[in-house]
Z-matrix of the N, CA and C atoms (Angstrom, degrees):
N
C 1 1.480
C 2 1.526 1 109.88
N 3 1.283 2 115.17 1 130.63
C 4 1.480 3 119.82 2 179.01
C 5 1.553 4 110.07 3 -69.09
N 6 1.290 5 115.48 4 119.04
C 7 1.477 6 121.35 5 -178.53
C 8 1.535 7 113.07 6 -115.10
N 9 1.342 8 115.25 7 -13.63
C 10 1.458 9 120.26 8 -179.66
C 11 1.541 10 111.58 9 -141.15
N 12 1.284 11 117.28 10 132.50
C 13 1.461 12 125.19 11 175.04
C 14 1.512 13 110.13 12 -115.90
N 15 1.311 14 116.84 13 133.37
C 16 1.453 15 122.67 14 169.25
C 17 1.490 16 107.05 15 -116.47
N 18 1.341 17 117.02 16 121.43
C 19 1.469 18 123.43 17 -178.50
C 20 1.527 19 107.73 18 -106.63
N 21 1.326 20 116.90 19 109.53
C 22 1.452 21 123.68 20 -170.76
C 23 1.516 22 111.61 21 -110.51
N 24 1.306 23 118.37 22 121.06
C 25 1.453 24 122.00 23 177.09
C 26 1.543 25 110.23 24 -80.18
N 27 1.302 26 114.89 25 145.60
C 28 1.437 27 121.80 26 179.00
C 29 1.569 28 112.33 27 -62.96
N 30 1.356 29 114.66 28 165.90
C 31 1.427 30 120.53 29 176.65
C 32 1.526 31 113.44 30 -75.08
N 33 1.311 32 116.66 31 174.56
C 34 1.472 33 121.69 32 -178.39
C 35 1.519 34 110.76 33 -59.12
N 36 1.332 35 118.00 34 140.75
C 37 1.419 36 124.16 35 178.23
C 38 1.498 37 109.81 36 -116.44
N 39 1.323 38 116.14 37 169.48
C 40 1.448 39 121.60 38 177.39
C 41 1.555 40 110.20 39 -60.46
N 42 1.351 41 118.48 40 -36.57
C 43 1.407 42 121.78 41 178.07
C 44 1.545 43 112.19 42 -69.91
N 45 1.357 44 116.13 43 -40.29
C 46 1.481 45 119.09 44 172.64
C 47 1.479 46 111.66 45 -55.52
N 48 1.345 47 116.09 46 -47.04
C 49 1.451 48 120.57 47 -177.55
C 50 1.549 49 113.22 48 -64.38
N 51 1.336 50 116.25 49 -30.29
C 52 1.431 51 122.30 50 -179.16
C 53 1.577 52 112.39 51 -91.97
N 54 1.374 53 116.30 52 -4.99
C 55 1.458 54 117.91 53 177.66
C 56 1.513 55 112.22 54 77.58
N 57 1.359 56 118.08 55 25.85
C 58 1.431 57 119.90 56 -178.43
C 59 1.546 58 109.06 57 -104.08
N 60 1.349 59 115.86 58 149.65
C 61 1.422 60 123.83 59 -179.16
C 62 1.543 61 109.73 60 -82.09
N 63 1.324 62 116.35 61 128.61
C 64 1.469 63 118.90 62 -169.84
C 65 1.540 64 112.61 63 -98.60
N 66 1.307 65 118.11 64 -52.70
C 67 1.450 66 118.84 65 -176.19
C 68 1.551 67 111.26 66 59.16
N 69 1.311 68 114.91 67 -126.93
C 70 1.485 69 120.48 68 178.29
C 71 1.526 70 112.69 69 -84.79
N 72 1.333 71 119.90 70 -4.26
C 73 1.466 72 120.26 71 174.74
C 74 1.512 73 110.46 72 -61.10
N 75 1.353 74 116.60 73 137.97
C 76 1.467 75 120.07 74 -170.85
C 77 1.513 76 110.27 75 -95.29
N 78 1.341 77 116.75 76 73.63
C 79 1.472 78 122.44 77 -178.40
C 80 1.535 79 109.15 78 -75.71
N 81 1.337 80 115.87 79 163.66
C 82 1.438 81 123.48 80 -175.92
C 83 1.470 82 112.82 81 -107.40
N 84 1.385 83 116.40 82 148.33
C 85 1.443 84 120.33 83 173.02
C 86 1.522 85 111.49 84 -62.32
N 87 1.317 86 115.42 85 141.12
C 88 1.488 87 120.62 86 169.70
C 89 1.543 88 108.00 87 -82.09
N 90 1.334 89 116.15 88 173.17
C 91 1.452 90 117.04 89 173.53
C 92 1.499 91 112.55 90 -61.85
N 93 1.298 92 116.59 91 -34.37
C 94 1.488 93 121.79 92 174.84
C 95 1.536 94 107.63 93 -61.06
N 96 1.330 95 118.93 94 -44.13
C 97 1.462 96 121.27 95 -179.84
C 98 1.503 97 113.29 96 -60.88
N 99 1.360 98 116.08 97 -44.02
C 100 1.453 99 120.15 98 174.85
C 101 1.528 100 112.07 99 -58.28
N 102 1.330 101 115.06 100 -45.59
C 103 1.475 102 118.69 101 -179.60
C 104 1.550 103 110.85 102 -64.30
N 105 1.327 104 117.03 103 -40.03
C 106 1.464 105 120.26 104 176.13
C 107 1.545 106 111.29 105 -55.00
N 108 1.295 107 115.48 106 -43.71
C 109 1.488 108 121.15 107 -179.85
C 110 1.523 109 108.68 108 -62.98
N 111 1.342 110 115.38 109 -44.07
C 112 1.493 111 118.69 110 -177.89
C 113 1.511 112 110.65 111 -65.02
N 114 1.363 113 117.23 112 -39.67
C 115 1.476 114 119.84 113 178.48
C 116 1.513 115 112.69 114 -64.10
N 117 1.374 116 115.00 115 -37.49
C 118 1.489 117 119.86 116 -173.84
C 119 1.539 118 110.46 117 -79.61
N 120 1.325 119 118.80 118 -26.04
C 121 1.441 120 120.59 119 -172.32
C 122 1.505 121 114.80 120 -53.46
N 123 1.347 122 120.44 121 -46.36
C 124 1.470 123 119.18 122 -178.58
C 125 1.556 124 111.50 123 -62.53
N 126 1.299 125 118.16 124 -37.08
C 127 1.486 126 121.83 125 179.67
C 128 1.542 127 108.52 126 -65.28
N 129 1.316 128 115.38 127 -44.45
C 130 1.490 129 119.16 128 -178.25
C 131 1.509 130 110.55 129 -71.44
N 132 1.333 131 118.51 130 -29.61
C 133 1.470 132 120.97 131 179.26
C 134 1.549 133 109.30 132 -60.52
N 135 1.351 134 116.88 133 -29.23
C 136 1.442 135 118.14 134 -177.29
C 137 1.559 136 113.59 135 -68.32
N 138 1.333 137 115.29 136 -16.75
C 139 1.465 138 119.56 137 173.47
C 140 1.534 139 111.65 138 -73.52
N 141 1.306 140 116.91 139 -14.04
C 142 1.517 141 122.42 140 -178.73
C 143 1.534 142 110.49 141 49.95
N 144 1.320 143 119.76 142 56.69
C 145 1.453 144 119.10 143 178.76
C 146 1.522 145 113.90 144 -63.79
N 147 1.305 146 116.37 145 138.05
C 148 1.456 147 121.14 146 176.70
C 149 1.526 148 113.61 147 -79.17
N 150 1.323 149 114.74 148 -21.00
C 151 1.451 150 121.72 149 -175.37
C 152 1.551 151 107.46 150 -156.34
N 153 1.296 152 116.24 151 143.43
C 154 1.477 153 121.86 152 170.49
C 155 1.549 154 106.98 153 -120.11
N 156 1.329 155 113.51 154 131.30
C 157 1.466 156 121.27 155 177.53
C 158 1.530 157 105.88 156 -119.40
N 159 1.296 158 116.52 157 129.55
C 160 1.493 159 121.73 158 -179.38
C 161 1.509 160 111.73 159 -122.42
N 162 1.304 161 112.75 160 148.01
C 163 1.492 162 120.23 161 168.41
C 164 1.544 163 108.28 162 -57.71
N 165 1.330 164 116.81 163 152.32
C 166 1.428 165 120.02 164 -177.22
C 167 1.553 166 111.79 165 -80.65
N 168 1.328 167 118.14 166 -3.21
C 169 1.449 168 118.92 167 175.24
C 170 1.544 169 109.36 168 -75.82
N 171 1.328 170 116.20 169 138.73
C 172 1.457 171 119.81 170 -167.57
C 173 1.531 172 113.13 171 -58.40
N 174 1.342 173 116.73 172 -35.01
C 175 1.467 174 117.59 173 -175.59
C 176 1.542 175 110.03 174 -62.13
N 177 1.343 176 117.33 175 -33.28
C 178 1.482 177 120.11 176 177.33
C 179 1.507 178 112.51 177 -80.80
N 180 1.353 179 115.78 178 -43.84
C 181 1.456 180 120.99 179 -179.65
C 182 1.548 181 110.84 180 -61.98
N 183 1.340 182 117.32 181 -42.70
C 184 1.446 183 120.72 182 -179.36
C 185 1.518 184 111.30 183 -67.02
N 186 1.304 185 117.82 184 -40.44
C 187 1.455 186 123.51 185 176.63
C 188 1.545 187 107.34 186 -60.65
N 189 1.296 188 117.49 187 -50.21
C 190 1.454 189 120.27 188 -178.88
C 191 1.515 190 114.11 189 -58.77
N 192 1.337 191 116.33 190 -37.04
C 193 1.421 192 121.15 191 -178.25
C 194 1.500 193 114.44 192 -64.72
N 195 1.355 194 115.11 193 -31.21
C 196 1.476 195 118.47 194 174.35
C 197 1.473 196 110.67 195 -56.69
N 198 1.328 197 116.77 196 -42.99
C 199 1.468 198 121.54 197 -177.79
C 200 1.561 199 110.83 198 -73.80
N 201 1.343 200 115.88 199 -49.78
C 202 1.465 201 119.33 200 -172.22
C 203 1.545 202 110.61 201 -64.56
N 204 1.334 203 117.22 202 -35.67
C 205 1.452 204 119.78 203 178.06
C 206 1.560 205 110.42 204 -70.60
N 207 1.299 206 117.39 205 -29.40
C 208 1.465 207 120.89 206 -178.53
C 209 1.508 208 111.26 207 -75.33
N 210 1.327 209 117.01 208 -33.35
C 211 1.523 210 119.78 209 -171.80
C 212 1.538 211 111.87 210 -116.63
N 213 1.343 212 118.28 211 -2.13
C 214 1.418 213 121.05 212 176.05
C 215 1.530 214 116.20 213 66.68
N 216 1.317 215 115.52 214 40.29
C 217 1.439 216 122.87 215 -178.21
C 218 1.566 217 108.85 216 -105.03
N 219 1.317 218 119.10 217 144.53
C 220 1.488 219 119.41 218 179.38
C 221 1.531 220 111.39 219 -63.75
N 222 1.333 221 113.66 220 144.61
C 223 1.474 222 122.24 221 176.24
C 224 1.545 223 109.02 222 -114.81
N 225 1.281 224 116.54 223 127.83
C 226 1.438 225 125.11 224 175.35
C 227 1.516 226 109.99 225 -116.63
N 228 1.331 227 115.88 226 141.89
C 229 1.513 228 119.37 227 179.88
C 230 1.516 229 108.98 228 -106.98
N 231 1.347 230 117.97 229 136.02
C 232 1.441 231 120.00 230 178.47
C 233 1.507 232 107.99 231 -144.17
N 234 1.322 233 116.58 232 118.77
C 235 1.465 234 122.25 233 -176.21
C 236 1.517 235 113.86 234 -68.58
N 237 1.361 236 116.50 235 -14.26
C 238 1.457 237 120.45 236 177.39
C 239 1.542 238 111.03 237 -68.42
N 240 1.313 239 116.39 238 -13.46
C 241 1.504 240 121.32 239 177.80
C 242 1.533 241 112.90 240 -90.95
N 243 1.364 242 118.70 241 6.98
C 244 1.428 243 121.05 242 177.90
C 245 1.544 244 110.71 243 -61.02
N 246 1.320 245 113.86 244 155.90
C 247 1.492 246 120.98 245 174.81
C 248 1.513 247 110.79 246 -62.87
N 249 1.304 248 115.83 247 163.86
C 250 1.479 249 123.42 248 173.63
C 251 1.553 250 109.19 249 -50.08
N 252 1.317 251 115.84 250 130.88
C 253 1.453 252 118.39 251 171.60
C 254 1.536 253 107.27 252 -75.39
N 255 1.310 254 117.15 253 121.70
C 256 1.462 255 121.39 254 -174.65
C 257 1.509 256 113.48 255 -99.23
N 258 1.309 257 115.74 256 11.26
C 259 1.442 258 119.28 257 173.36
C 260 1.517 259 115.34 258 55.14
N 261 1.334 260 116.53 259 -127.15
C 262 1.487 261 120.62 260 -176.39
C 263 1.507 262 112.04 261 -70.48
N 264 1.336 263 118.18 262 -10.36
C 265 1.471 264 119.55 263 179.70
C 266 1.513 265 114.35 264 -84.60
N 267 1.307 266 118.18 265 -14.38
C 268 1.481 267 122.96 266 -174.83
C 269 1.518 268 111.15 267 -57.93
N 270 1.309 269 118.52 268 127.97
C 271 1.435 270 123.93 269 179.54
C 272 1.513 271 115.63 270 90.35
N 273 1.329 272 114.71 271 -7.45
C 274 1.476 273 118.96 272 -179.47
C 275 1.523 274 111.85 273 -93.97
N 276 1.325 275 117.59 274 153.83
C 277 1.424 276 121.64 275 171.73
C 278 1.525 277 109.12 276 -81.45
N 279 1.348 278 115.57 277 162.35
C 280 1.464 279 117.78 278 178.96
C 281 1.536 280 111.93 279 -56.64
N 282 1.329 281 116.12 280 -39.25
C 283 1.506 282 118.02 281 -179.74
C 284 1.537 283 111.31 282 -65.52
N 285 1.340 284 115.99 283 -36.66
C 286 1.465 285 118.97 284 178.30
C 287 1.544 286 111.15 285 -65.97
N 288 1.317 287 114.91 286 -42.19
C 289 1.466 288 117.88 287 176.43
C 290 1.486 289 112.54 288 -62.73
N 291 1.320 290 117.89 289 -42.15
C 292 1.473 291 122.40 290 178.81
C 293 1.498 292 112.03 291 -62.99
N 294 1.352 293 117.11 292 -36.28
C 295 1.431 294 119.20 293 179.99
C 296 1.538 295 113.36 294 -73.16
N 297 1.304 296 115.55 295 -35.39
C 298 1.457 297 120.51 296 -176.16
C 299 1.536 298 112.54 297 -89.33
N 300 1.337 299 115.90 298 -26.37
C 301 1.490 300 121.37 299 -177.78
C 302 1.526 301 108.87 300 -133.28
N 303 1.356 302 118.39 301 70.25
C 304 1.445 303 121.07 302 -172.11
C 305 1.541 304 113.20 303 -56.92
N 306 1.318 305 116.80 304 128.84
C 307 1.445 306 122.33 305 175.10
C 308 1.545 307 114.07 306 81.22
N 309 1.323 308 117.92 307 -10.46
C 310 1.450 309 119.34 308 -172.44
C 311 1.565 310 112.06 309 -75.68
N 312 1.363 311 115.58 310 -32.04
C 313 1.452 312 117.58 311 179.95
C 314 1.499 313 110.40 312 -67.95
N 315 1.323 314 118.45 313 -35.47
C 316 1.473 315 121.29 314 174.54
C 317 1.515 316 111.78 315 -63.48
N 318 1.359 317 115.98 316 -41.92
C 319 1.446 318 120.12 317 175.83
C 320 1.494 319 112.90 318 -60.73
N 321 1.317 320 116.88 319 -44.01
C 322 1.460 321 125.31 320 178.88
C 323 1.561 322 109.76 321 -58.07
N 324 1.363 323 115.22 322 -42.33
C 325 1.475 324 119.89 323 -177.14
C 326 1.542 325 111.38 324 -69.60
N 327 1.314 326 117.87 325 -27.05
C 328 1.481 327 119.93 326 -169.58
C 329 1.539 328 111.08 327 -106.63
N 330 1.341 329 120.13 328 -4.38
C 331 1.475 330 121.58 329 -177.86
C 332 1.486 331 108.52 330 -138.27
N 333 1.365 332 114.81 331 105.00
C 334 1.464 333 121.61 332 -176.03
C 335 1.535 334 113.54 333 -68.22
N 336 1.355 335 117.25 334 -10.68
C 337 1.469 336 121.82 335 176.66
C 338 1.493 337 112.24 336 -91.60
N 339 1.307 338 119.62 337 -7.67
C 340 1.465 339 123.20 338 -176.91
C 341 1.505 340 110.54 339 -90.83
N 342 1.322 341 117.19 340 139.10
C 343 1.481 342 121.32 341 -178.71
C 344 1.534 343 110.58 342 -118.28
N 345 1.311 344 120.70 343 142.43
C 346 1.465 345 122.48 344 171.73
C 347 1.520 346 108.84 345 -60.58
N 348 1.331 347 118.39 346 156.37
C 349 1.452 348 123.54 347 -178.27
C 350 1.559 349 110.83 348 -54.63
N 351 1.306 350 115.09 349 116.81
C 352 1.468 351 119.68 350 179.85
C 353 1.518 352 113.10 351 82.03
N 354 1.369 353 119.36 352 7.05
C 355 1.456 354 121.25 353 -174.77
C 356 1.533 355 111.83 354 -118.03
N 357 1.328 356 113.72 355 -160.21
C 358 1.455 357 121.01 356 -176.26
C 359 1.542 358 110.22 357 -114.39
N 360 1.305 359 116.20 358 154.14
C 361 1.458 360 121.03 359 172.26
C 362 1.534 361 108.62 360 -87.55
N 363 1.322 362 116.22 361 168.43
C 364 1.477 363 118.85 362 177.80
C 365 1.522 364 110.23 363 -68.15
N 366 1.322 365 118.55 364 -29.45
C 367 1.431 366 120.98 365 175.70
C 368 1.537 367 110.05 366 -65.90
N 369 1.305 368 118.51 367 -40.10
C 370 1.484 369 120.65 368 177.10
C 371 1.505 370 109.89 369 -60.87
N 372 1.306 371 116.67 370 -44.24
C 373 1.470 372 121.48 371 -179.33
C 374 1.520 373 111.74 372 -63.86
N 375 1.332 374 116.96 373 -41.93
C 376 1.466 375 121.47 374 179.14
C 377 1.543 376 109.39 375 -63.29
N 378 1.323 377 117.92 376 -39.07
C 379 1.438 378 120.82 377 -176.89
C 380 1.549 379 110.37 378 -61.89
N 381 1.320 380 116.59 379 -45.85
C 382 1.496 381 118.80 380 -176.90
C 383 1.515 382 111.21 381 -73.59
N 384 1.361 383 117.66 382 -33.85
C 385 1.435 384 119.86 383 179.96
C 386 1.524 385 109.53 384 -74.02
N 387 1.313 386 118.08 385 -32.72
C 388 1.475 387 121.77 386 177.89
C 389 1.493 388 110.49 387 -61.96
N 390 1.325 389 118.33 388 -33.45
C 391 1.483 390 122.64 389 178.83
C 392 1.538 391 109.86 390 -58.92
N 393 1.316 392 117.35 391 -38.04
C 394 1.476 393 120.84 392 179.73
C 395 1.518 394 110.84 393 -63.29
N 396 1.351 395 116.47 394 -42.52
C 397 1.469 396 121.08 395 179.73
C 398 1.561 397 110.79 396 -69.52
N 399 1.342 398 115.40 397 -40.95
C 400 1.454 399 120.38 398 178.97
C 401 1.521 400 110.16 399 -60.99
N 402 1.334 401 116.45 400 -39.57
C 403 1.494 402 120.17 401 177.80
C 404 1.493 403 110.81 402 -65.79
N 405 1.348 404 120.07 403 -38.05
C 406 1.429 405 122.57 404 178.49
C 407 1.514 406 111.27 405 -64.04
N 408 1.341 407 115.78 406 -44.98
C 409 1.461 408 118.22 407 -178.81
C 410 1.522 409 110.77 408 -66.62
N 411 1.345 410 115.43 409 -41.26
C 412 1.533 411 118.24 410 179.43
C 413 1.515 412 111.99 411 -64.46
N 414 1.342 413 115.75 412 -34.48
C 415 1.478 414 119.98 413 -177.74
C 416 1.542 415 112.96 414 -79.51
N 417 1.361 416 116.15 415 -8.69
C 418 1.425 417 119.59 416 -177.48
C 419 1.553 418 113.63 417 72.07
N 420 1.322 419 115.81 418 19.30
C 421 1.478 420 119.64 419 177.54
C 422 1.546 421 108.09 420 -63.00
N 423 1.285 422 115.05 421 138.82
C 424 1.451 423 111.90 422 -176.20
C 425 1.499 424 114.20 423 -164.67
N 426 1.325 425 112.54 424 -175.62
C 427 1.419 426 127.56 425 -24.91
C 428 1.498 427 112.46 426 -84.17
N 429 1.350 428 118.04 427 -13.54
C 430 1.455 429 120.57 428 -179.63
C 431 1.525 430 110.22 429 -126.17
N 432 1.332 431 113.89 430 128.57
C 433 1.495 432 119.58 431 179.63
C 434 1.521 433 106.55 432 -125.10
N 435 1.321 434 114.54 433 136.45
C 436 1.499 435 119.62 434 173.83
C 437 1.511 436 110.02 435 -107.05
N 438 1.310 437 117.98 436 129.75
C 439 1.456 438 122.61 437 175.88
C 440 1.534 439 109.07 438 -107.29
N 441 1.329 440 118.10 439 118.65
C 442 1.448 441 122.47 440 176.65
C 443 1.478 442 109.12 441 -94.47
N 444 1.325 443 116.50 442 114.31
C 445 1.448 444 119.65 443 -168.89
C 446 1.547 445 110.47 444 -147.14
N 447 1.308 446 115.76 445 -138.36
C 448 1.473 447 122.80 446 -166.29
C 449 1.532 448 110.07 447 -134.94
N 450 1.329 449 115.53 448 154.01
C 451 1.447 450 120.47 449 -173.26
C 452 1.524 451 113.83 450 -56.84
N 453 1.327 452 116.76 451 -51.68
C 454 1.480 453 120.05 452 -178.90
C 455 1.519 454 113.45 453 -60.46
N 456 1.350 455 115.62 454 -40.08
C 457 1.430 456 120.63 455 178.01
C 458 1.518 457 114.18 456 -68.24
N 459 1.326 458 116.99 457 -38.03
C 460 1.421 459 122.79 458 178.77
C 461 1.531 460 111.33 459 -64.44
N 462 1.342 461 114.89 460 -42.02
C 463 1.479 462 118.00 461 179.68
C 464 1.516 463 107.62 462 -64.86
N 465 1.323 464 118.38 463 -48.03
C 466 1.466 465 121.43 464 -176.03
C 467 1.520 466 110.97 465 -63.73
N 468 1.315 467 118.45 466 -43.58
C 469 1.451 468 121.70 467 -179.60
C 470 1.521 469 111.87 468 -66.51
N 471 1.298 470 116.05 469 -39.91
C 472 1.491 471 119.80 470 176.46
C 473 1.529 472 110.50 471 -59.23
N 474 1.291 473 115.02 472 -45.95
C 475 1.514 474 119.10 473 -179.31
C 476 1.507 475 109.58 474 -63.34
N 477 1.337 476 117.49 475 -42.54
C 478 1.461 477 119.91 476 -179.60
C 479 1.521 478 112.24 477 -67.10
N 480 1.332 479 119.53 478 -43.29
C 481 1.446 480 121.72 479 179.66
C 482 1.544 481 111.40 480 -63.90
N 483 1.313 482 118.19 481 -33.26
C 484 1.440 483 122.67 482 -178.83
C 485 1.539 484 112.12 483 -81.34
N 486 1.354 485 115.23 484 -8.73
C 487 1.480 486 119.75 485 -178.50
C 488 1.476 487 114.35 486 69.36
N 489 1.358 488 117.04 487 28.71
C 490 1.468 489 119.99 488 -179.88
C 491 1.519 490 109.66 489 -70.16
N 492 1.355 491 118.33 490 142.92
C 493 1.431 492 120.95 491 173.14
C 494 1.518 493 111.26 492 -59.47
N 495 1.314 494 117.70 493 138.87
C 496 1.480 495 120.96 494 -172.04
C 497 1.516 496 109.67 495 -58.55
N 498 1.294 497 121.12 496 -32.26
C 499 1.442 498 121.89 497 -176.38
C 500 1.550 499 111.85 498 -67.45
N 501 1.309 500 119.03 499 -17.15
C 502 1.465 501 120.91 500 -178.94
C 503 1.521 502 111.08 501 -102.52
N 504 1.314 503 119.18 502 -3.76
C 505 1.505 504 120.93 503 -179.45
C 506 1.531 505 110.51 504 -54.87
N 507 1.356 506 121.40 505 -38.29
C 508 1.461 507 120.10 506 -177.60
C 509 1.514 508 113.23 507 -67.17
N 510 1.345 509 120.23 508 -7.48
C 511 1.445 510 121.50 509 178.31
C 512 1.505 511 113.37 510 -79.00
N 513 1.351 512 116.28 511 -13.98
C 514 1.466 513 119.27 512 175.46
C 515 1.544 514 110.80 513 -74.60
N 516 1.269 515 116.36 514 133.37
C 517 1.458 516 121.24 515 -177.92
C 518 1.502 517 113.63 516 -76.54
N 519 1.333 518 117.80 517 170.15
C 520 1.463 519 121.89 518 -179.84
C 521 1.532 520 112.22 519 -71.31
N 522 1.319 521 114.69 520 165.28
C 523 1.428 522 124.21 521 178.62
C 524 1.519 523 108.32 522 -110.00
N 525 1.350 524 118.79 523 124.23
C 526 1.434 525 122.16 524 -179.33
C 527 1.567 526 110.49 525 -70.88
N 528 1.311 527 114.69 526 160.37
C 529 1.481 528 120.85 527 176.30
C 530 1.562 529 108.68 528 -56.16
N 531 1.321 530 116.45 529 128.19
C 532 1.446 531 123.87 530 177.25
C 533 1.563 532 112.00 531 64.00
N 534 1.326 533 116.62 532 20.20
C 535 1.461 534 121.22 533 171.13
C 536 1.559 535 107.12 534 -93.85
N 537 1.302 536 115.99 535 168.80
C 538 1.452 537 118.38 536 -175.75
C 539 1.542 538 111.23 537 -145.94
N 540 1.372 539 111.93 538 165.64
C 541 1.451 540 123.53 539 175.66
C 542 1.543 541 106.21 540 -122.07
N 543 1.305 542 115.23 541 138.79
C 544 1.477 543 120.38 542 175.88
C 545 1.500 544 109.74 543 -118.39
N 546 1.332 545 117.07 544 130.32
C 547 1.474 546 123.84 545 177.56
C 548 1.550 547 108.29 546 -126.33
N 549 1.298 548 113.99 547 144.62
C 550 1.449 549 119.82 548 177.22
C 551 1.554 550 109.72 549 -119.75
N 552 1.281 551 116.62 550 150.48
C 553 1.472 552 121.24 551 -178.91
C 554 1.491 553 110.82 552 -115.55
N 555 1.322 554 117.85 553 126.09
C 556 1.439 555 123.78 554 178.45
C 557 1.541 556 109.76 555 -142.80
N 558 1.326 557 115.10 556 134.04
C 559 1.478 558 118.66 557 -178.07
C 560 1.512 559 112.58 558 52.35
N 561 1.334 560 115.45 559 36.88
C 562 1.444 561 120.19 560 176.31
C 563 1.525 562 114.76 561 78.88
N 564 1.310 563 116.99 562 0.77
C 565 1.489 564 120.38 563 -178.29
C 566 1.518 565 109.46 564 -112.18
N 567 1.347 566 114.92 565 141.26
C 568 1.487 567 120.26 566 172.45
C 569 1.516 568 109.82 567 -88.89
N 570 1.306 569 116.00 568 136.87
C 571 1.469 570 122.10 569 177.32
C 572 1.526 571 109.57 570 -125.09
N 573 1.303 572 115.16 571 144.13
C 574 1.487 573 121.03 572 -179.91
C 575 1.499 574 108.82 573 -84.55
N 576 1.348 575 115.94 574 121.99
C 577 1.446 576 122.09 575 177.78
C 578 1.559 577 111.72 576 -100.36
N 579 1.356 578 115.09 577 -44.62
C 580 1.474 579 121.47 578 -177.64
C 581 1.522 580 109.15 579 -140.64
N 582 1.332 581 117.89 580 140.97
C 583 1.442 582 121.94 581 177.76
C 584 1.503 583 111.62 582 -133.02
N 585 1.353 584 117.15 583 125.87
C 586 1.428 585 123.32 584 178.04
C 587 1.545 586 113.82 585 57.88
N 588 1.320 587 114.51 586 41.57
C 589 1.481 588 121.13 587 173.75
C 590 1.504 589 108.43 588 -81.74
N 591 1.349 590 116.00 589 154.08
C 592 1.456 591 118.97 590 179.13
C 593 1.483 592 113.05 591 -173.06
N 594 1.335 593 114.05 592 173.10
C 595 1.454 594 122.97 593 179.74
C 596 1.580 595 105.33 594 -113.54
N 597 1.294 596 114.95 595 131.34
C 598 1.465 597 117.25 596 175.56
C 599 1.534 598 108.67 597 -111.72
N 600 1.314 599 116.55 598 146.34
C 601 1.400 600 118.92 599 179.82
C 602 1.520 601 112.51 600 -176.14
């Protein structure tokens, strides 16, 4: 039975470095991003995950592979762990979004039920990511599983697993590249142990 989840964000990408919004666009890790994954791997290895599941976007899969190859743990790919689909905003910088869609980025940040034009809300993302966790619990996978995914998804999934009211989801801070969240499950409830932990180097 899965009793611990580690939610690990991918390393820096070319879009991160350029300040562009990625969503479902399949951007690549930079050399910094690869190094971030290598620095983080020994710390994550101490969790002794039984399984690693990664988003099918390369930035997450590549990050996960650094860990799974180092510790010899199986890697599974699941597209339900993709980042939030940002619709018409994908590929744009924050300034470009603000110019074309005045005020909407602020609305998106403060309302987890609001979606960018043609995209998903954080609630939508949490729903599909939660299915992955529910499947793990139902299958008796255990006891520790690491999900290699994306910042927006990790925030939304954390809020959903903790049962936080949707109106307070925006109070959770961002997740740094190659940083992680740790949650433990006891008596059927998920509890937050660590948030936005990471190795810098």
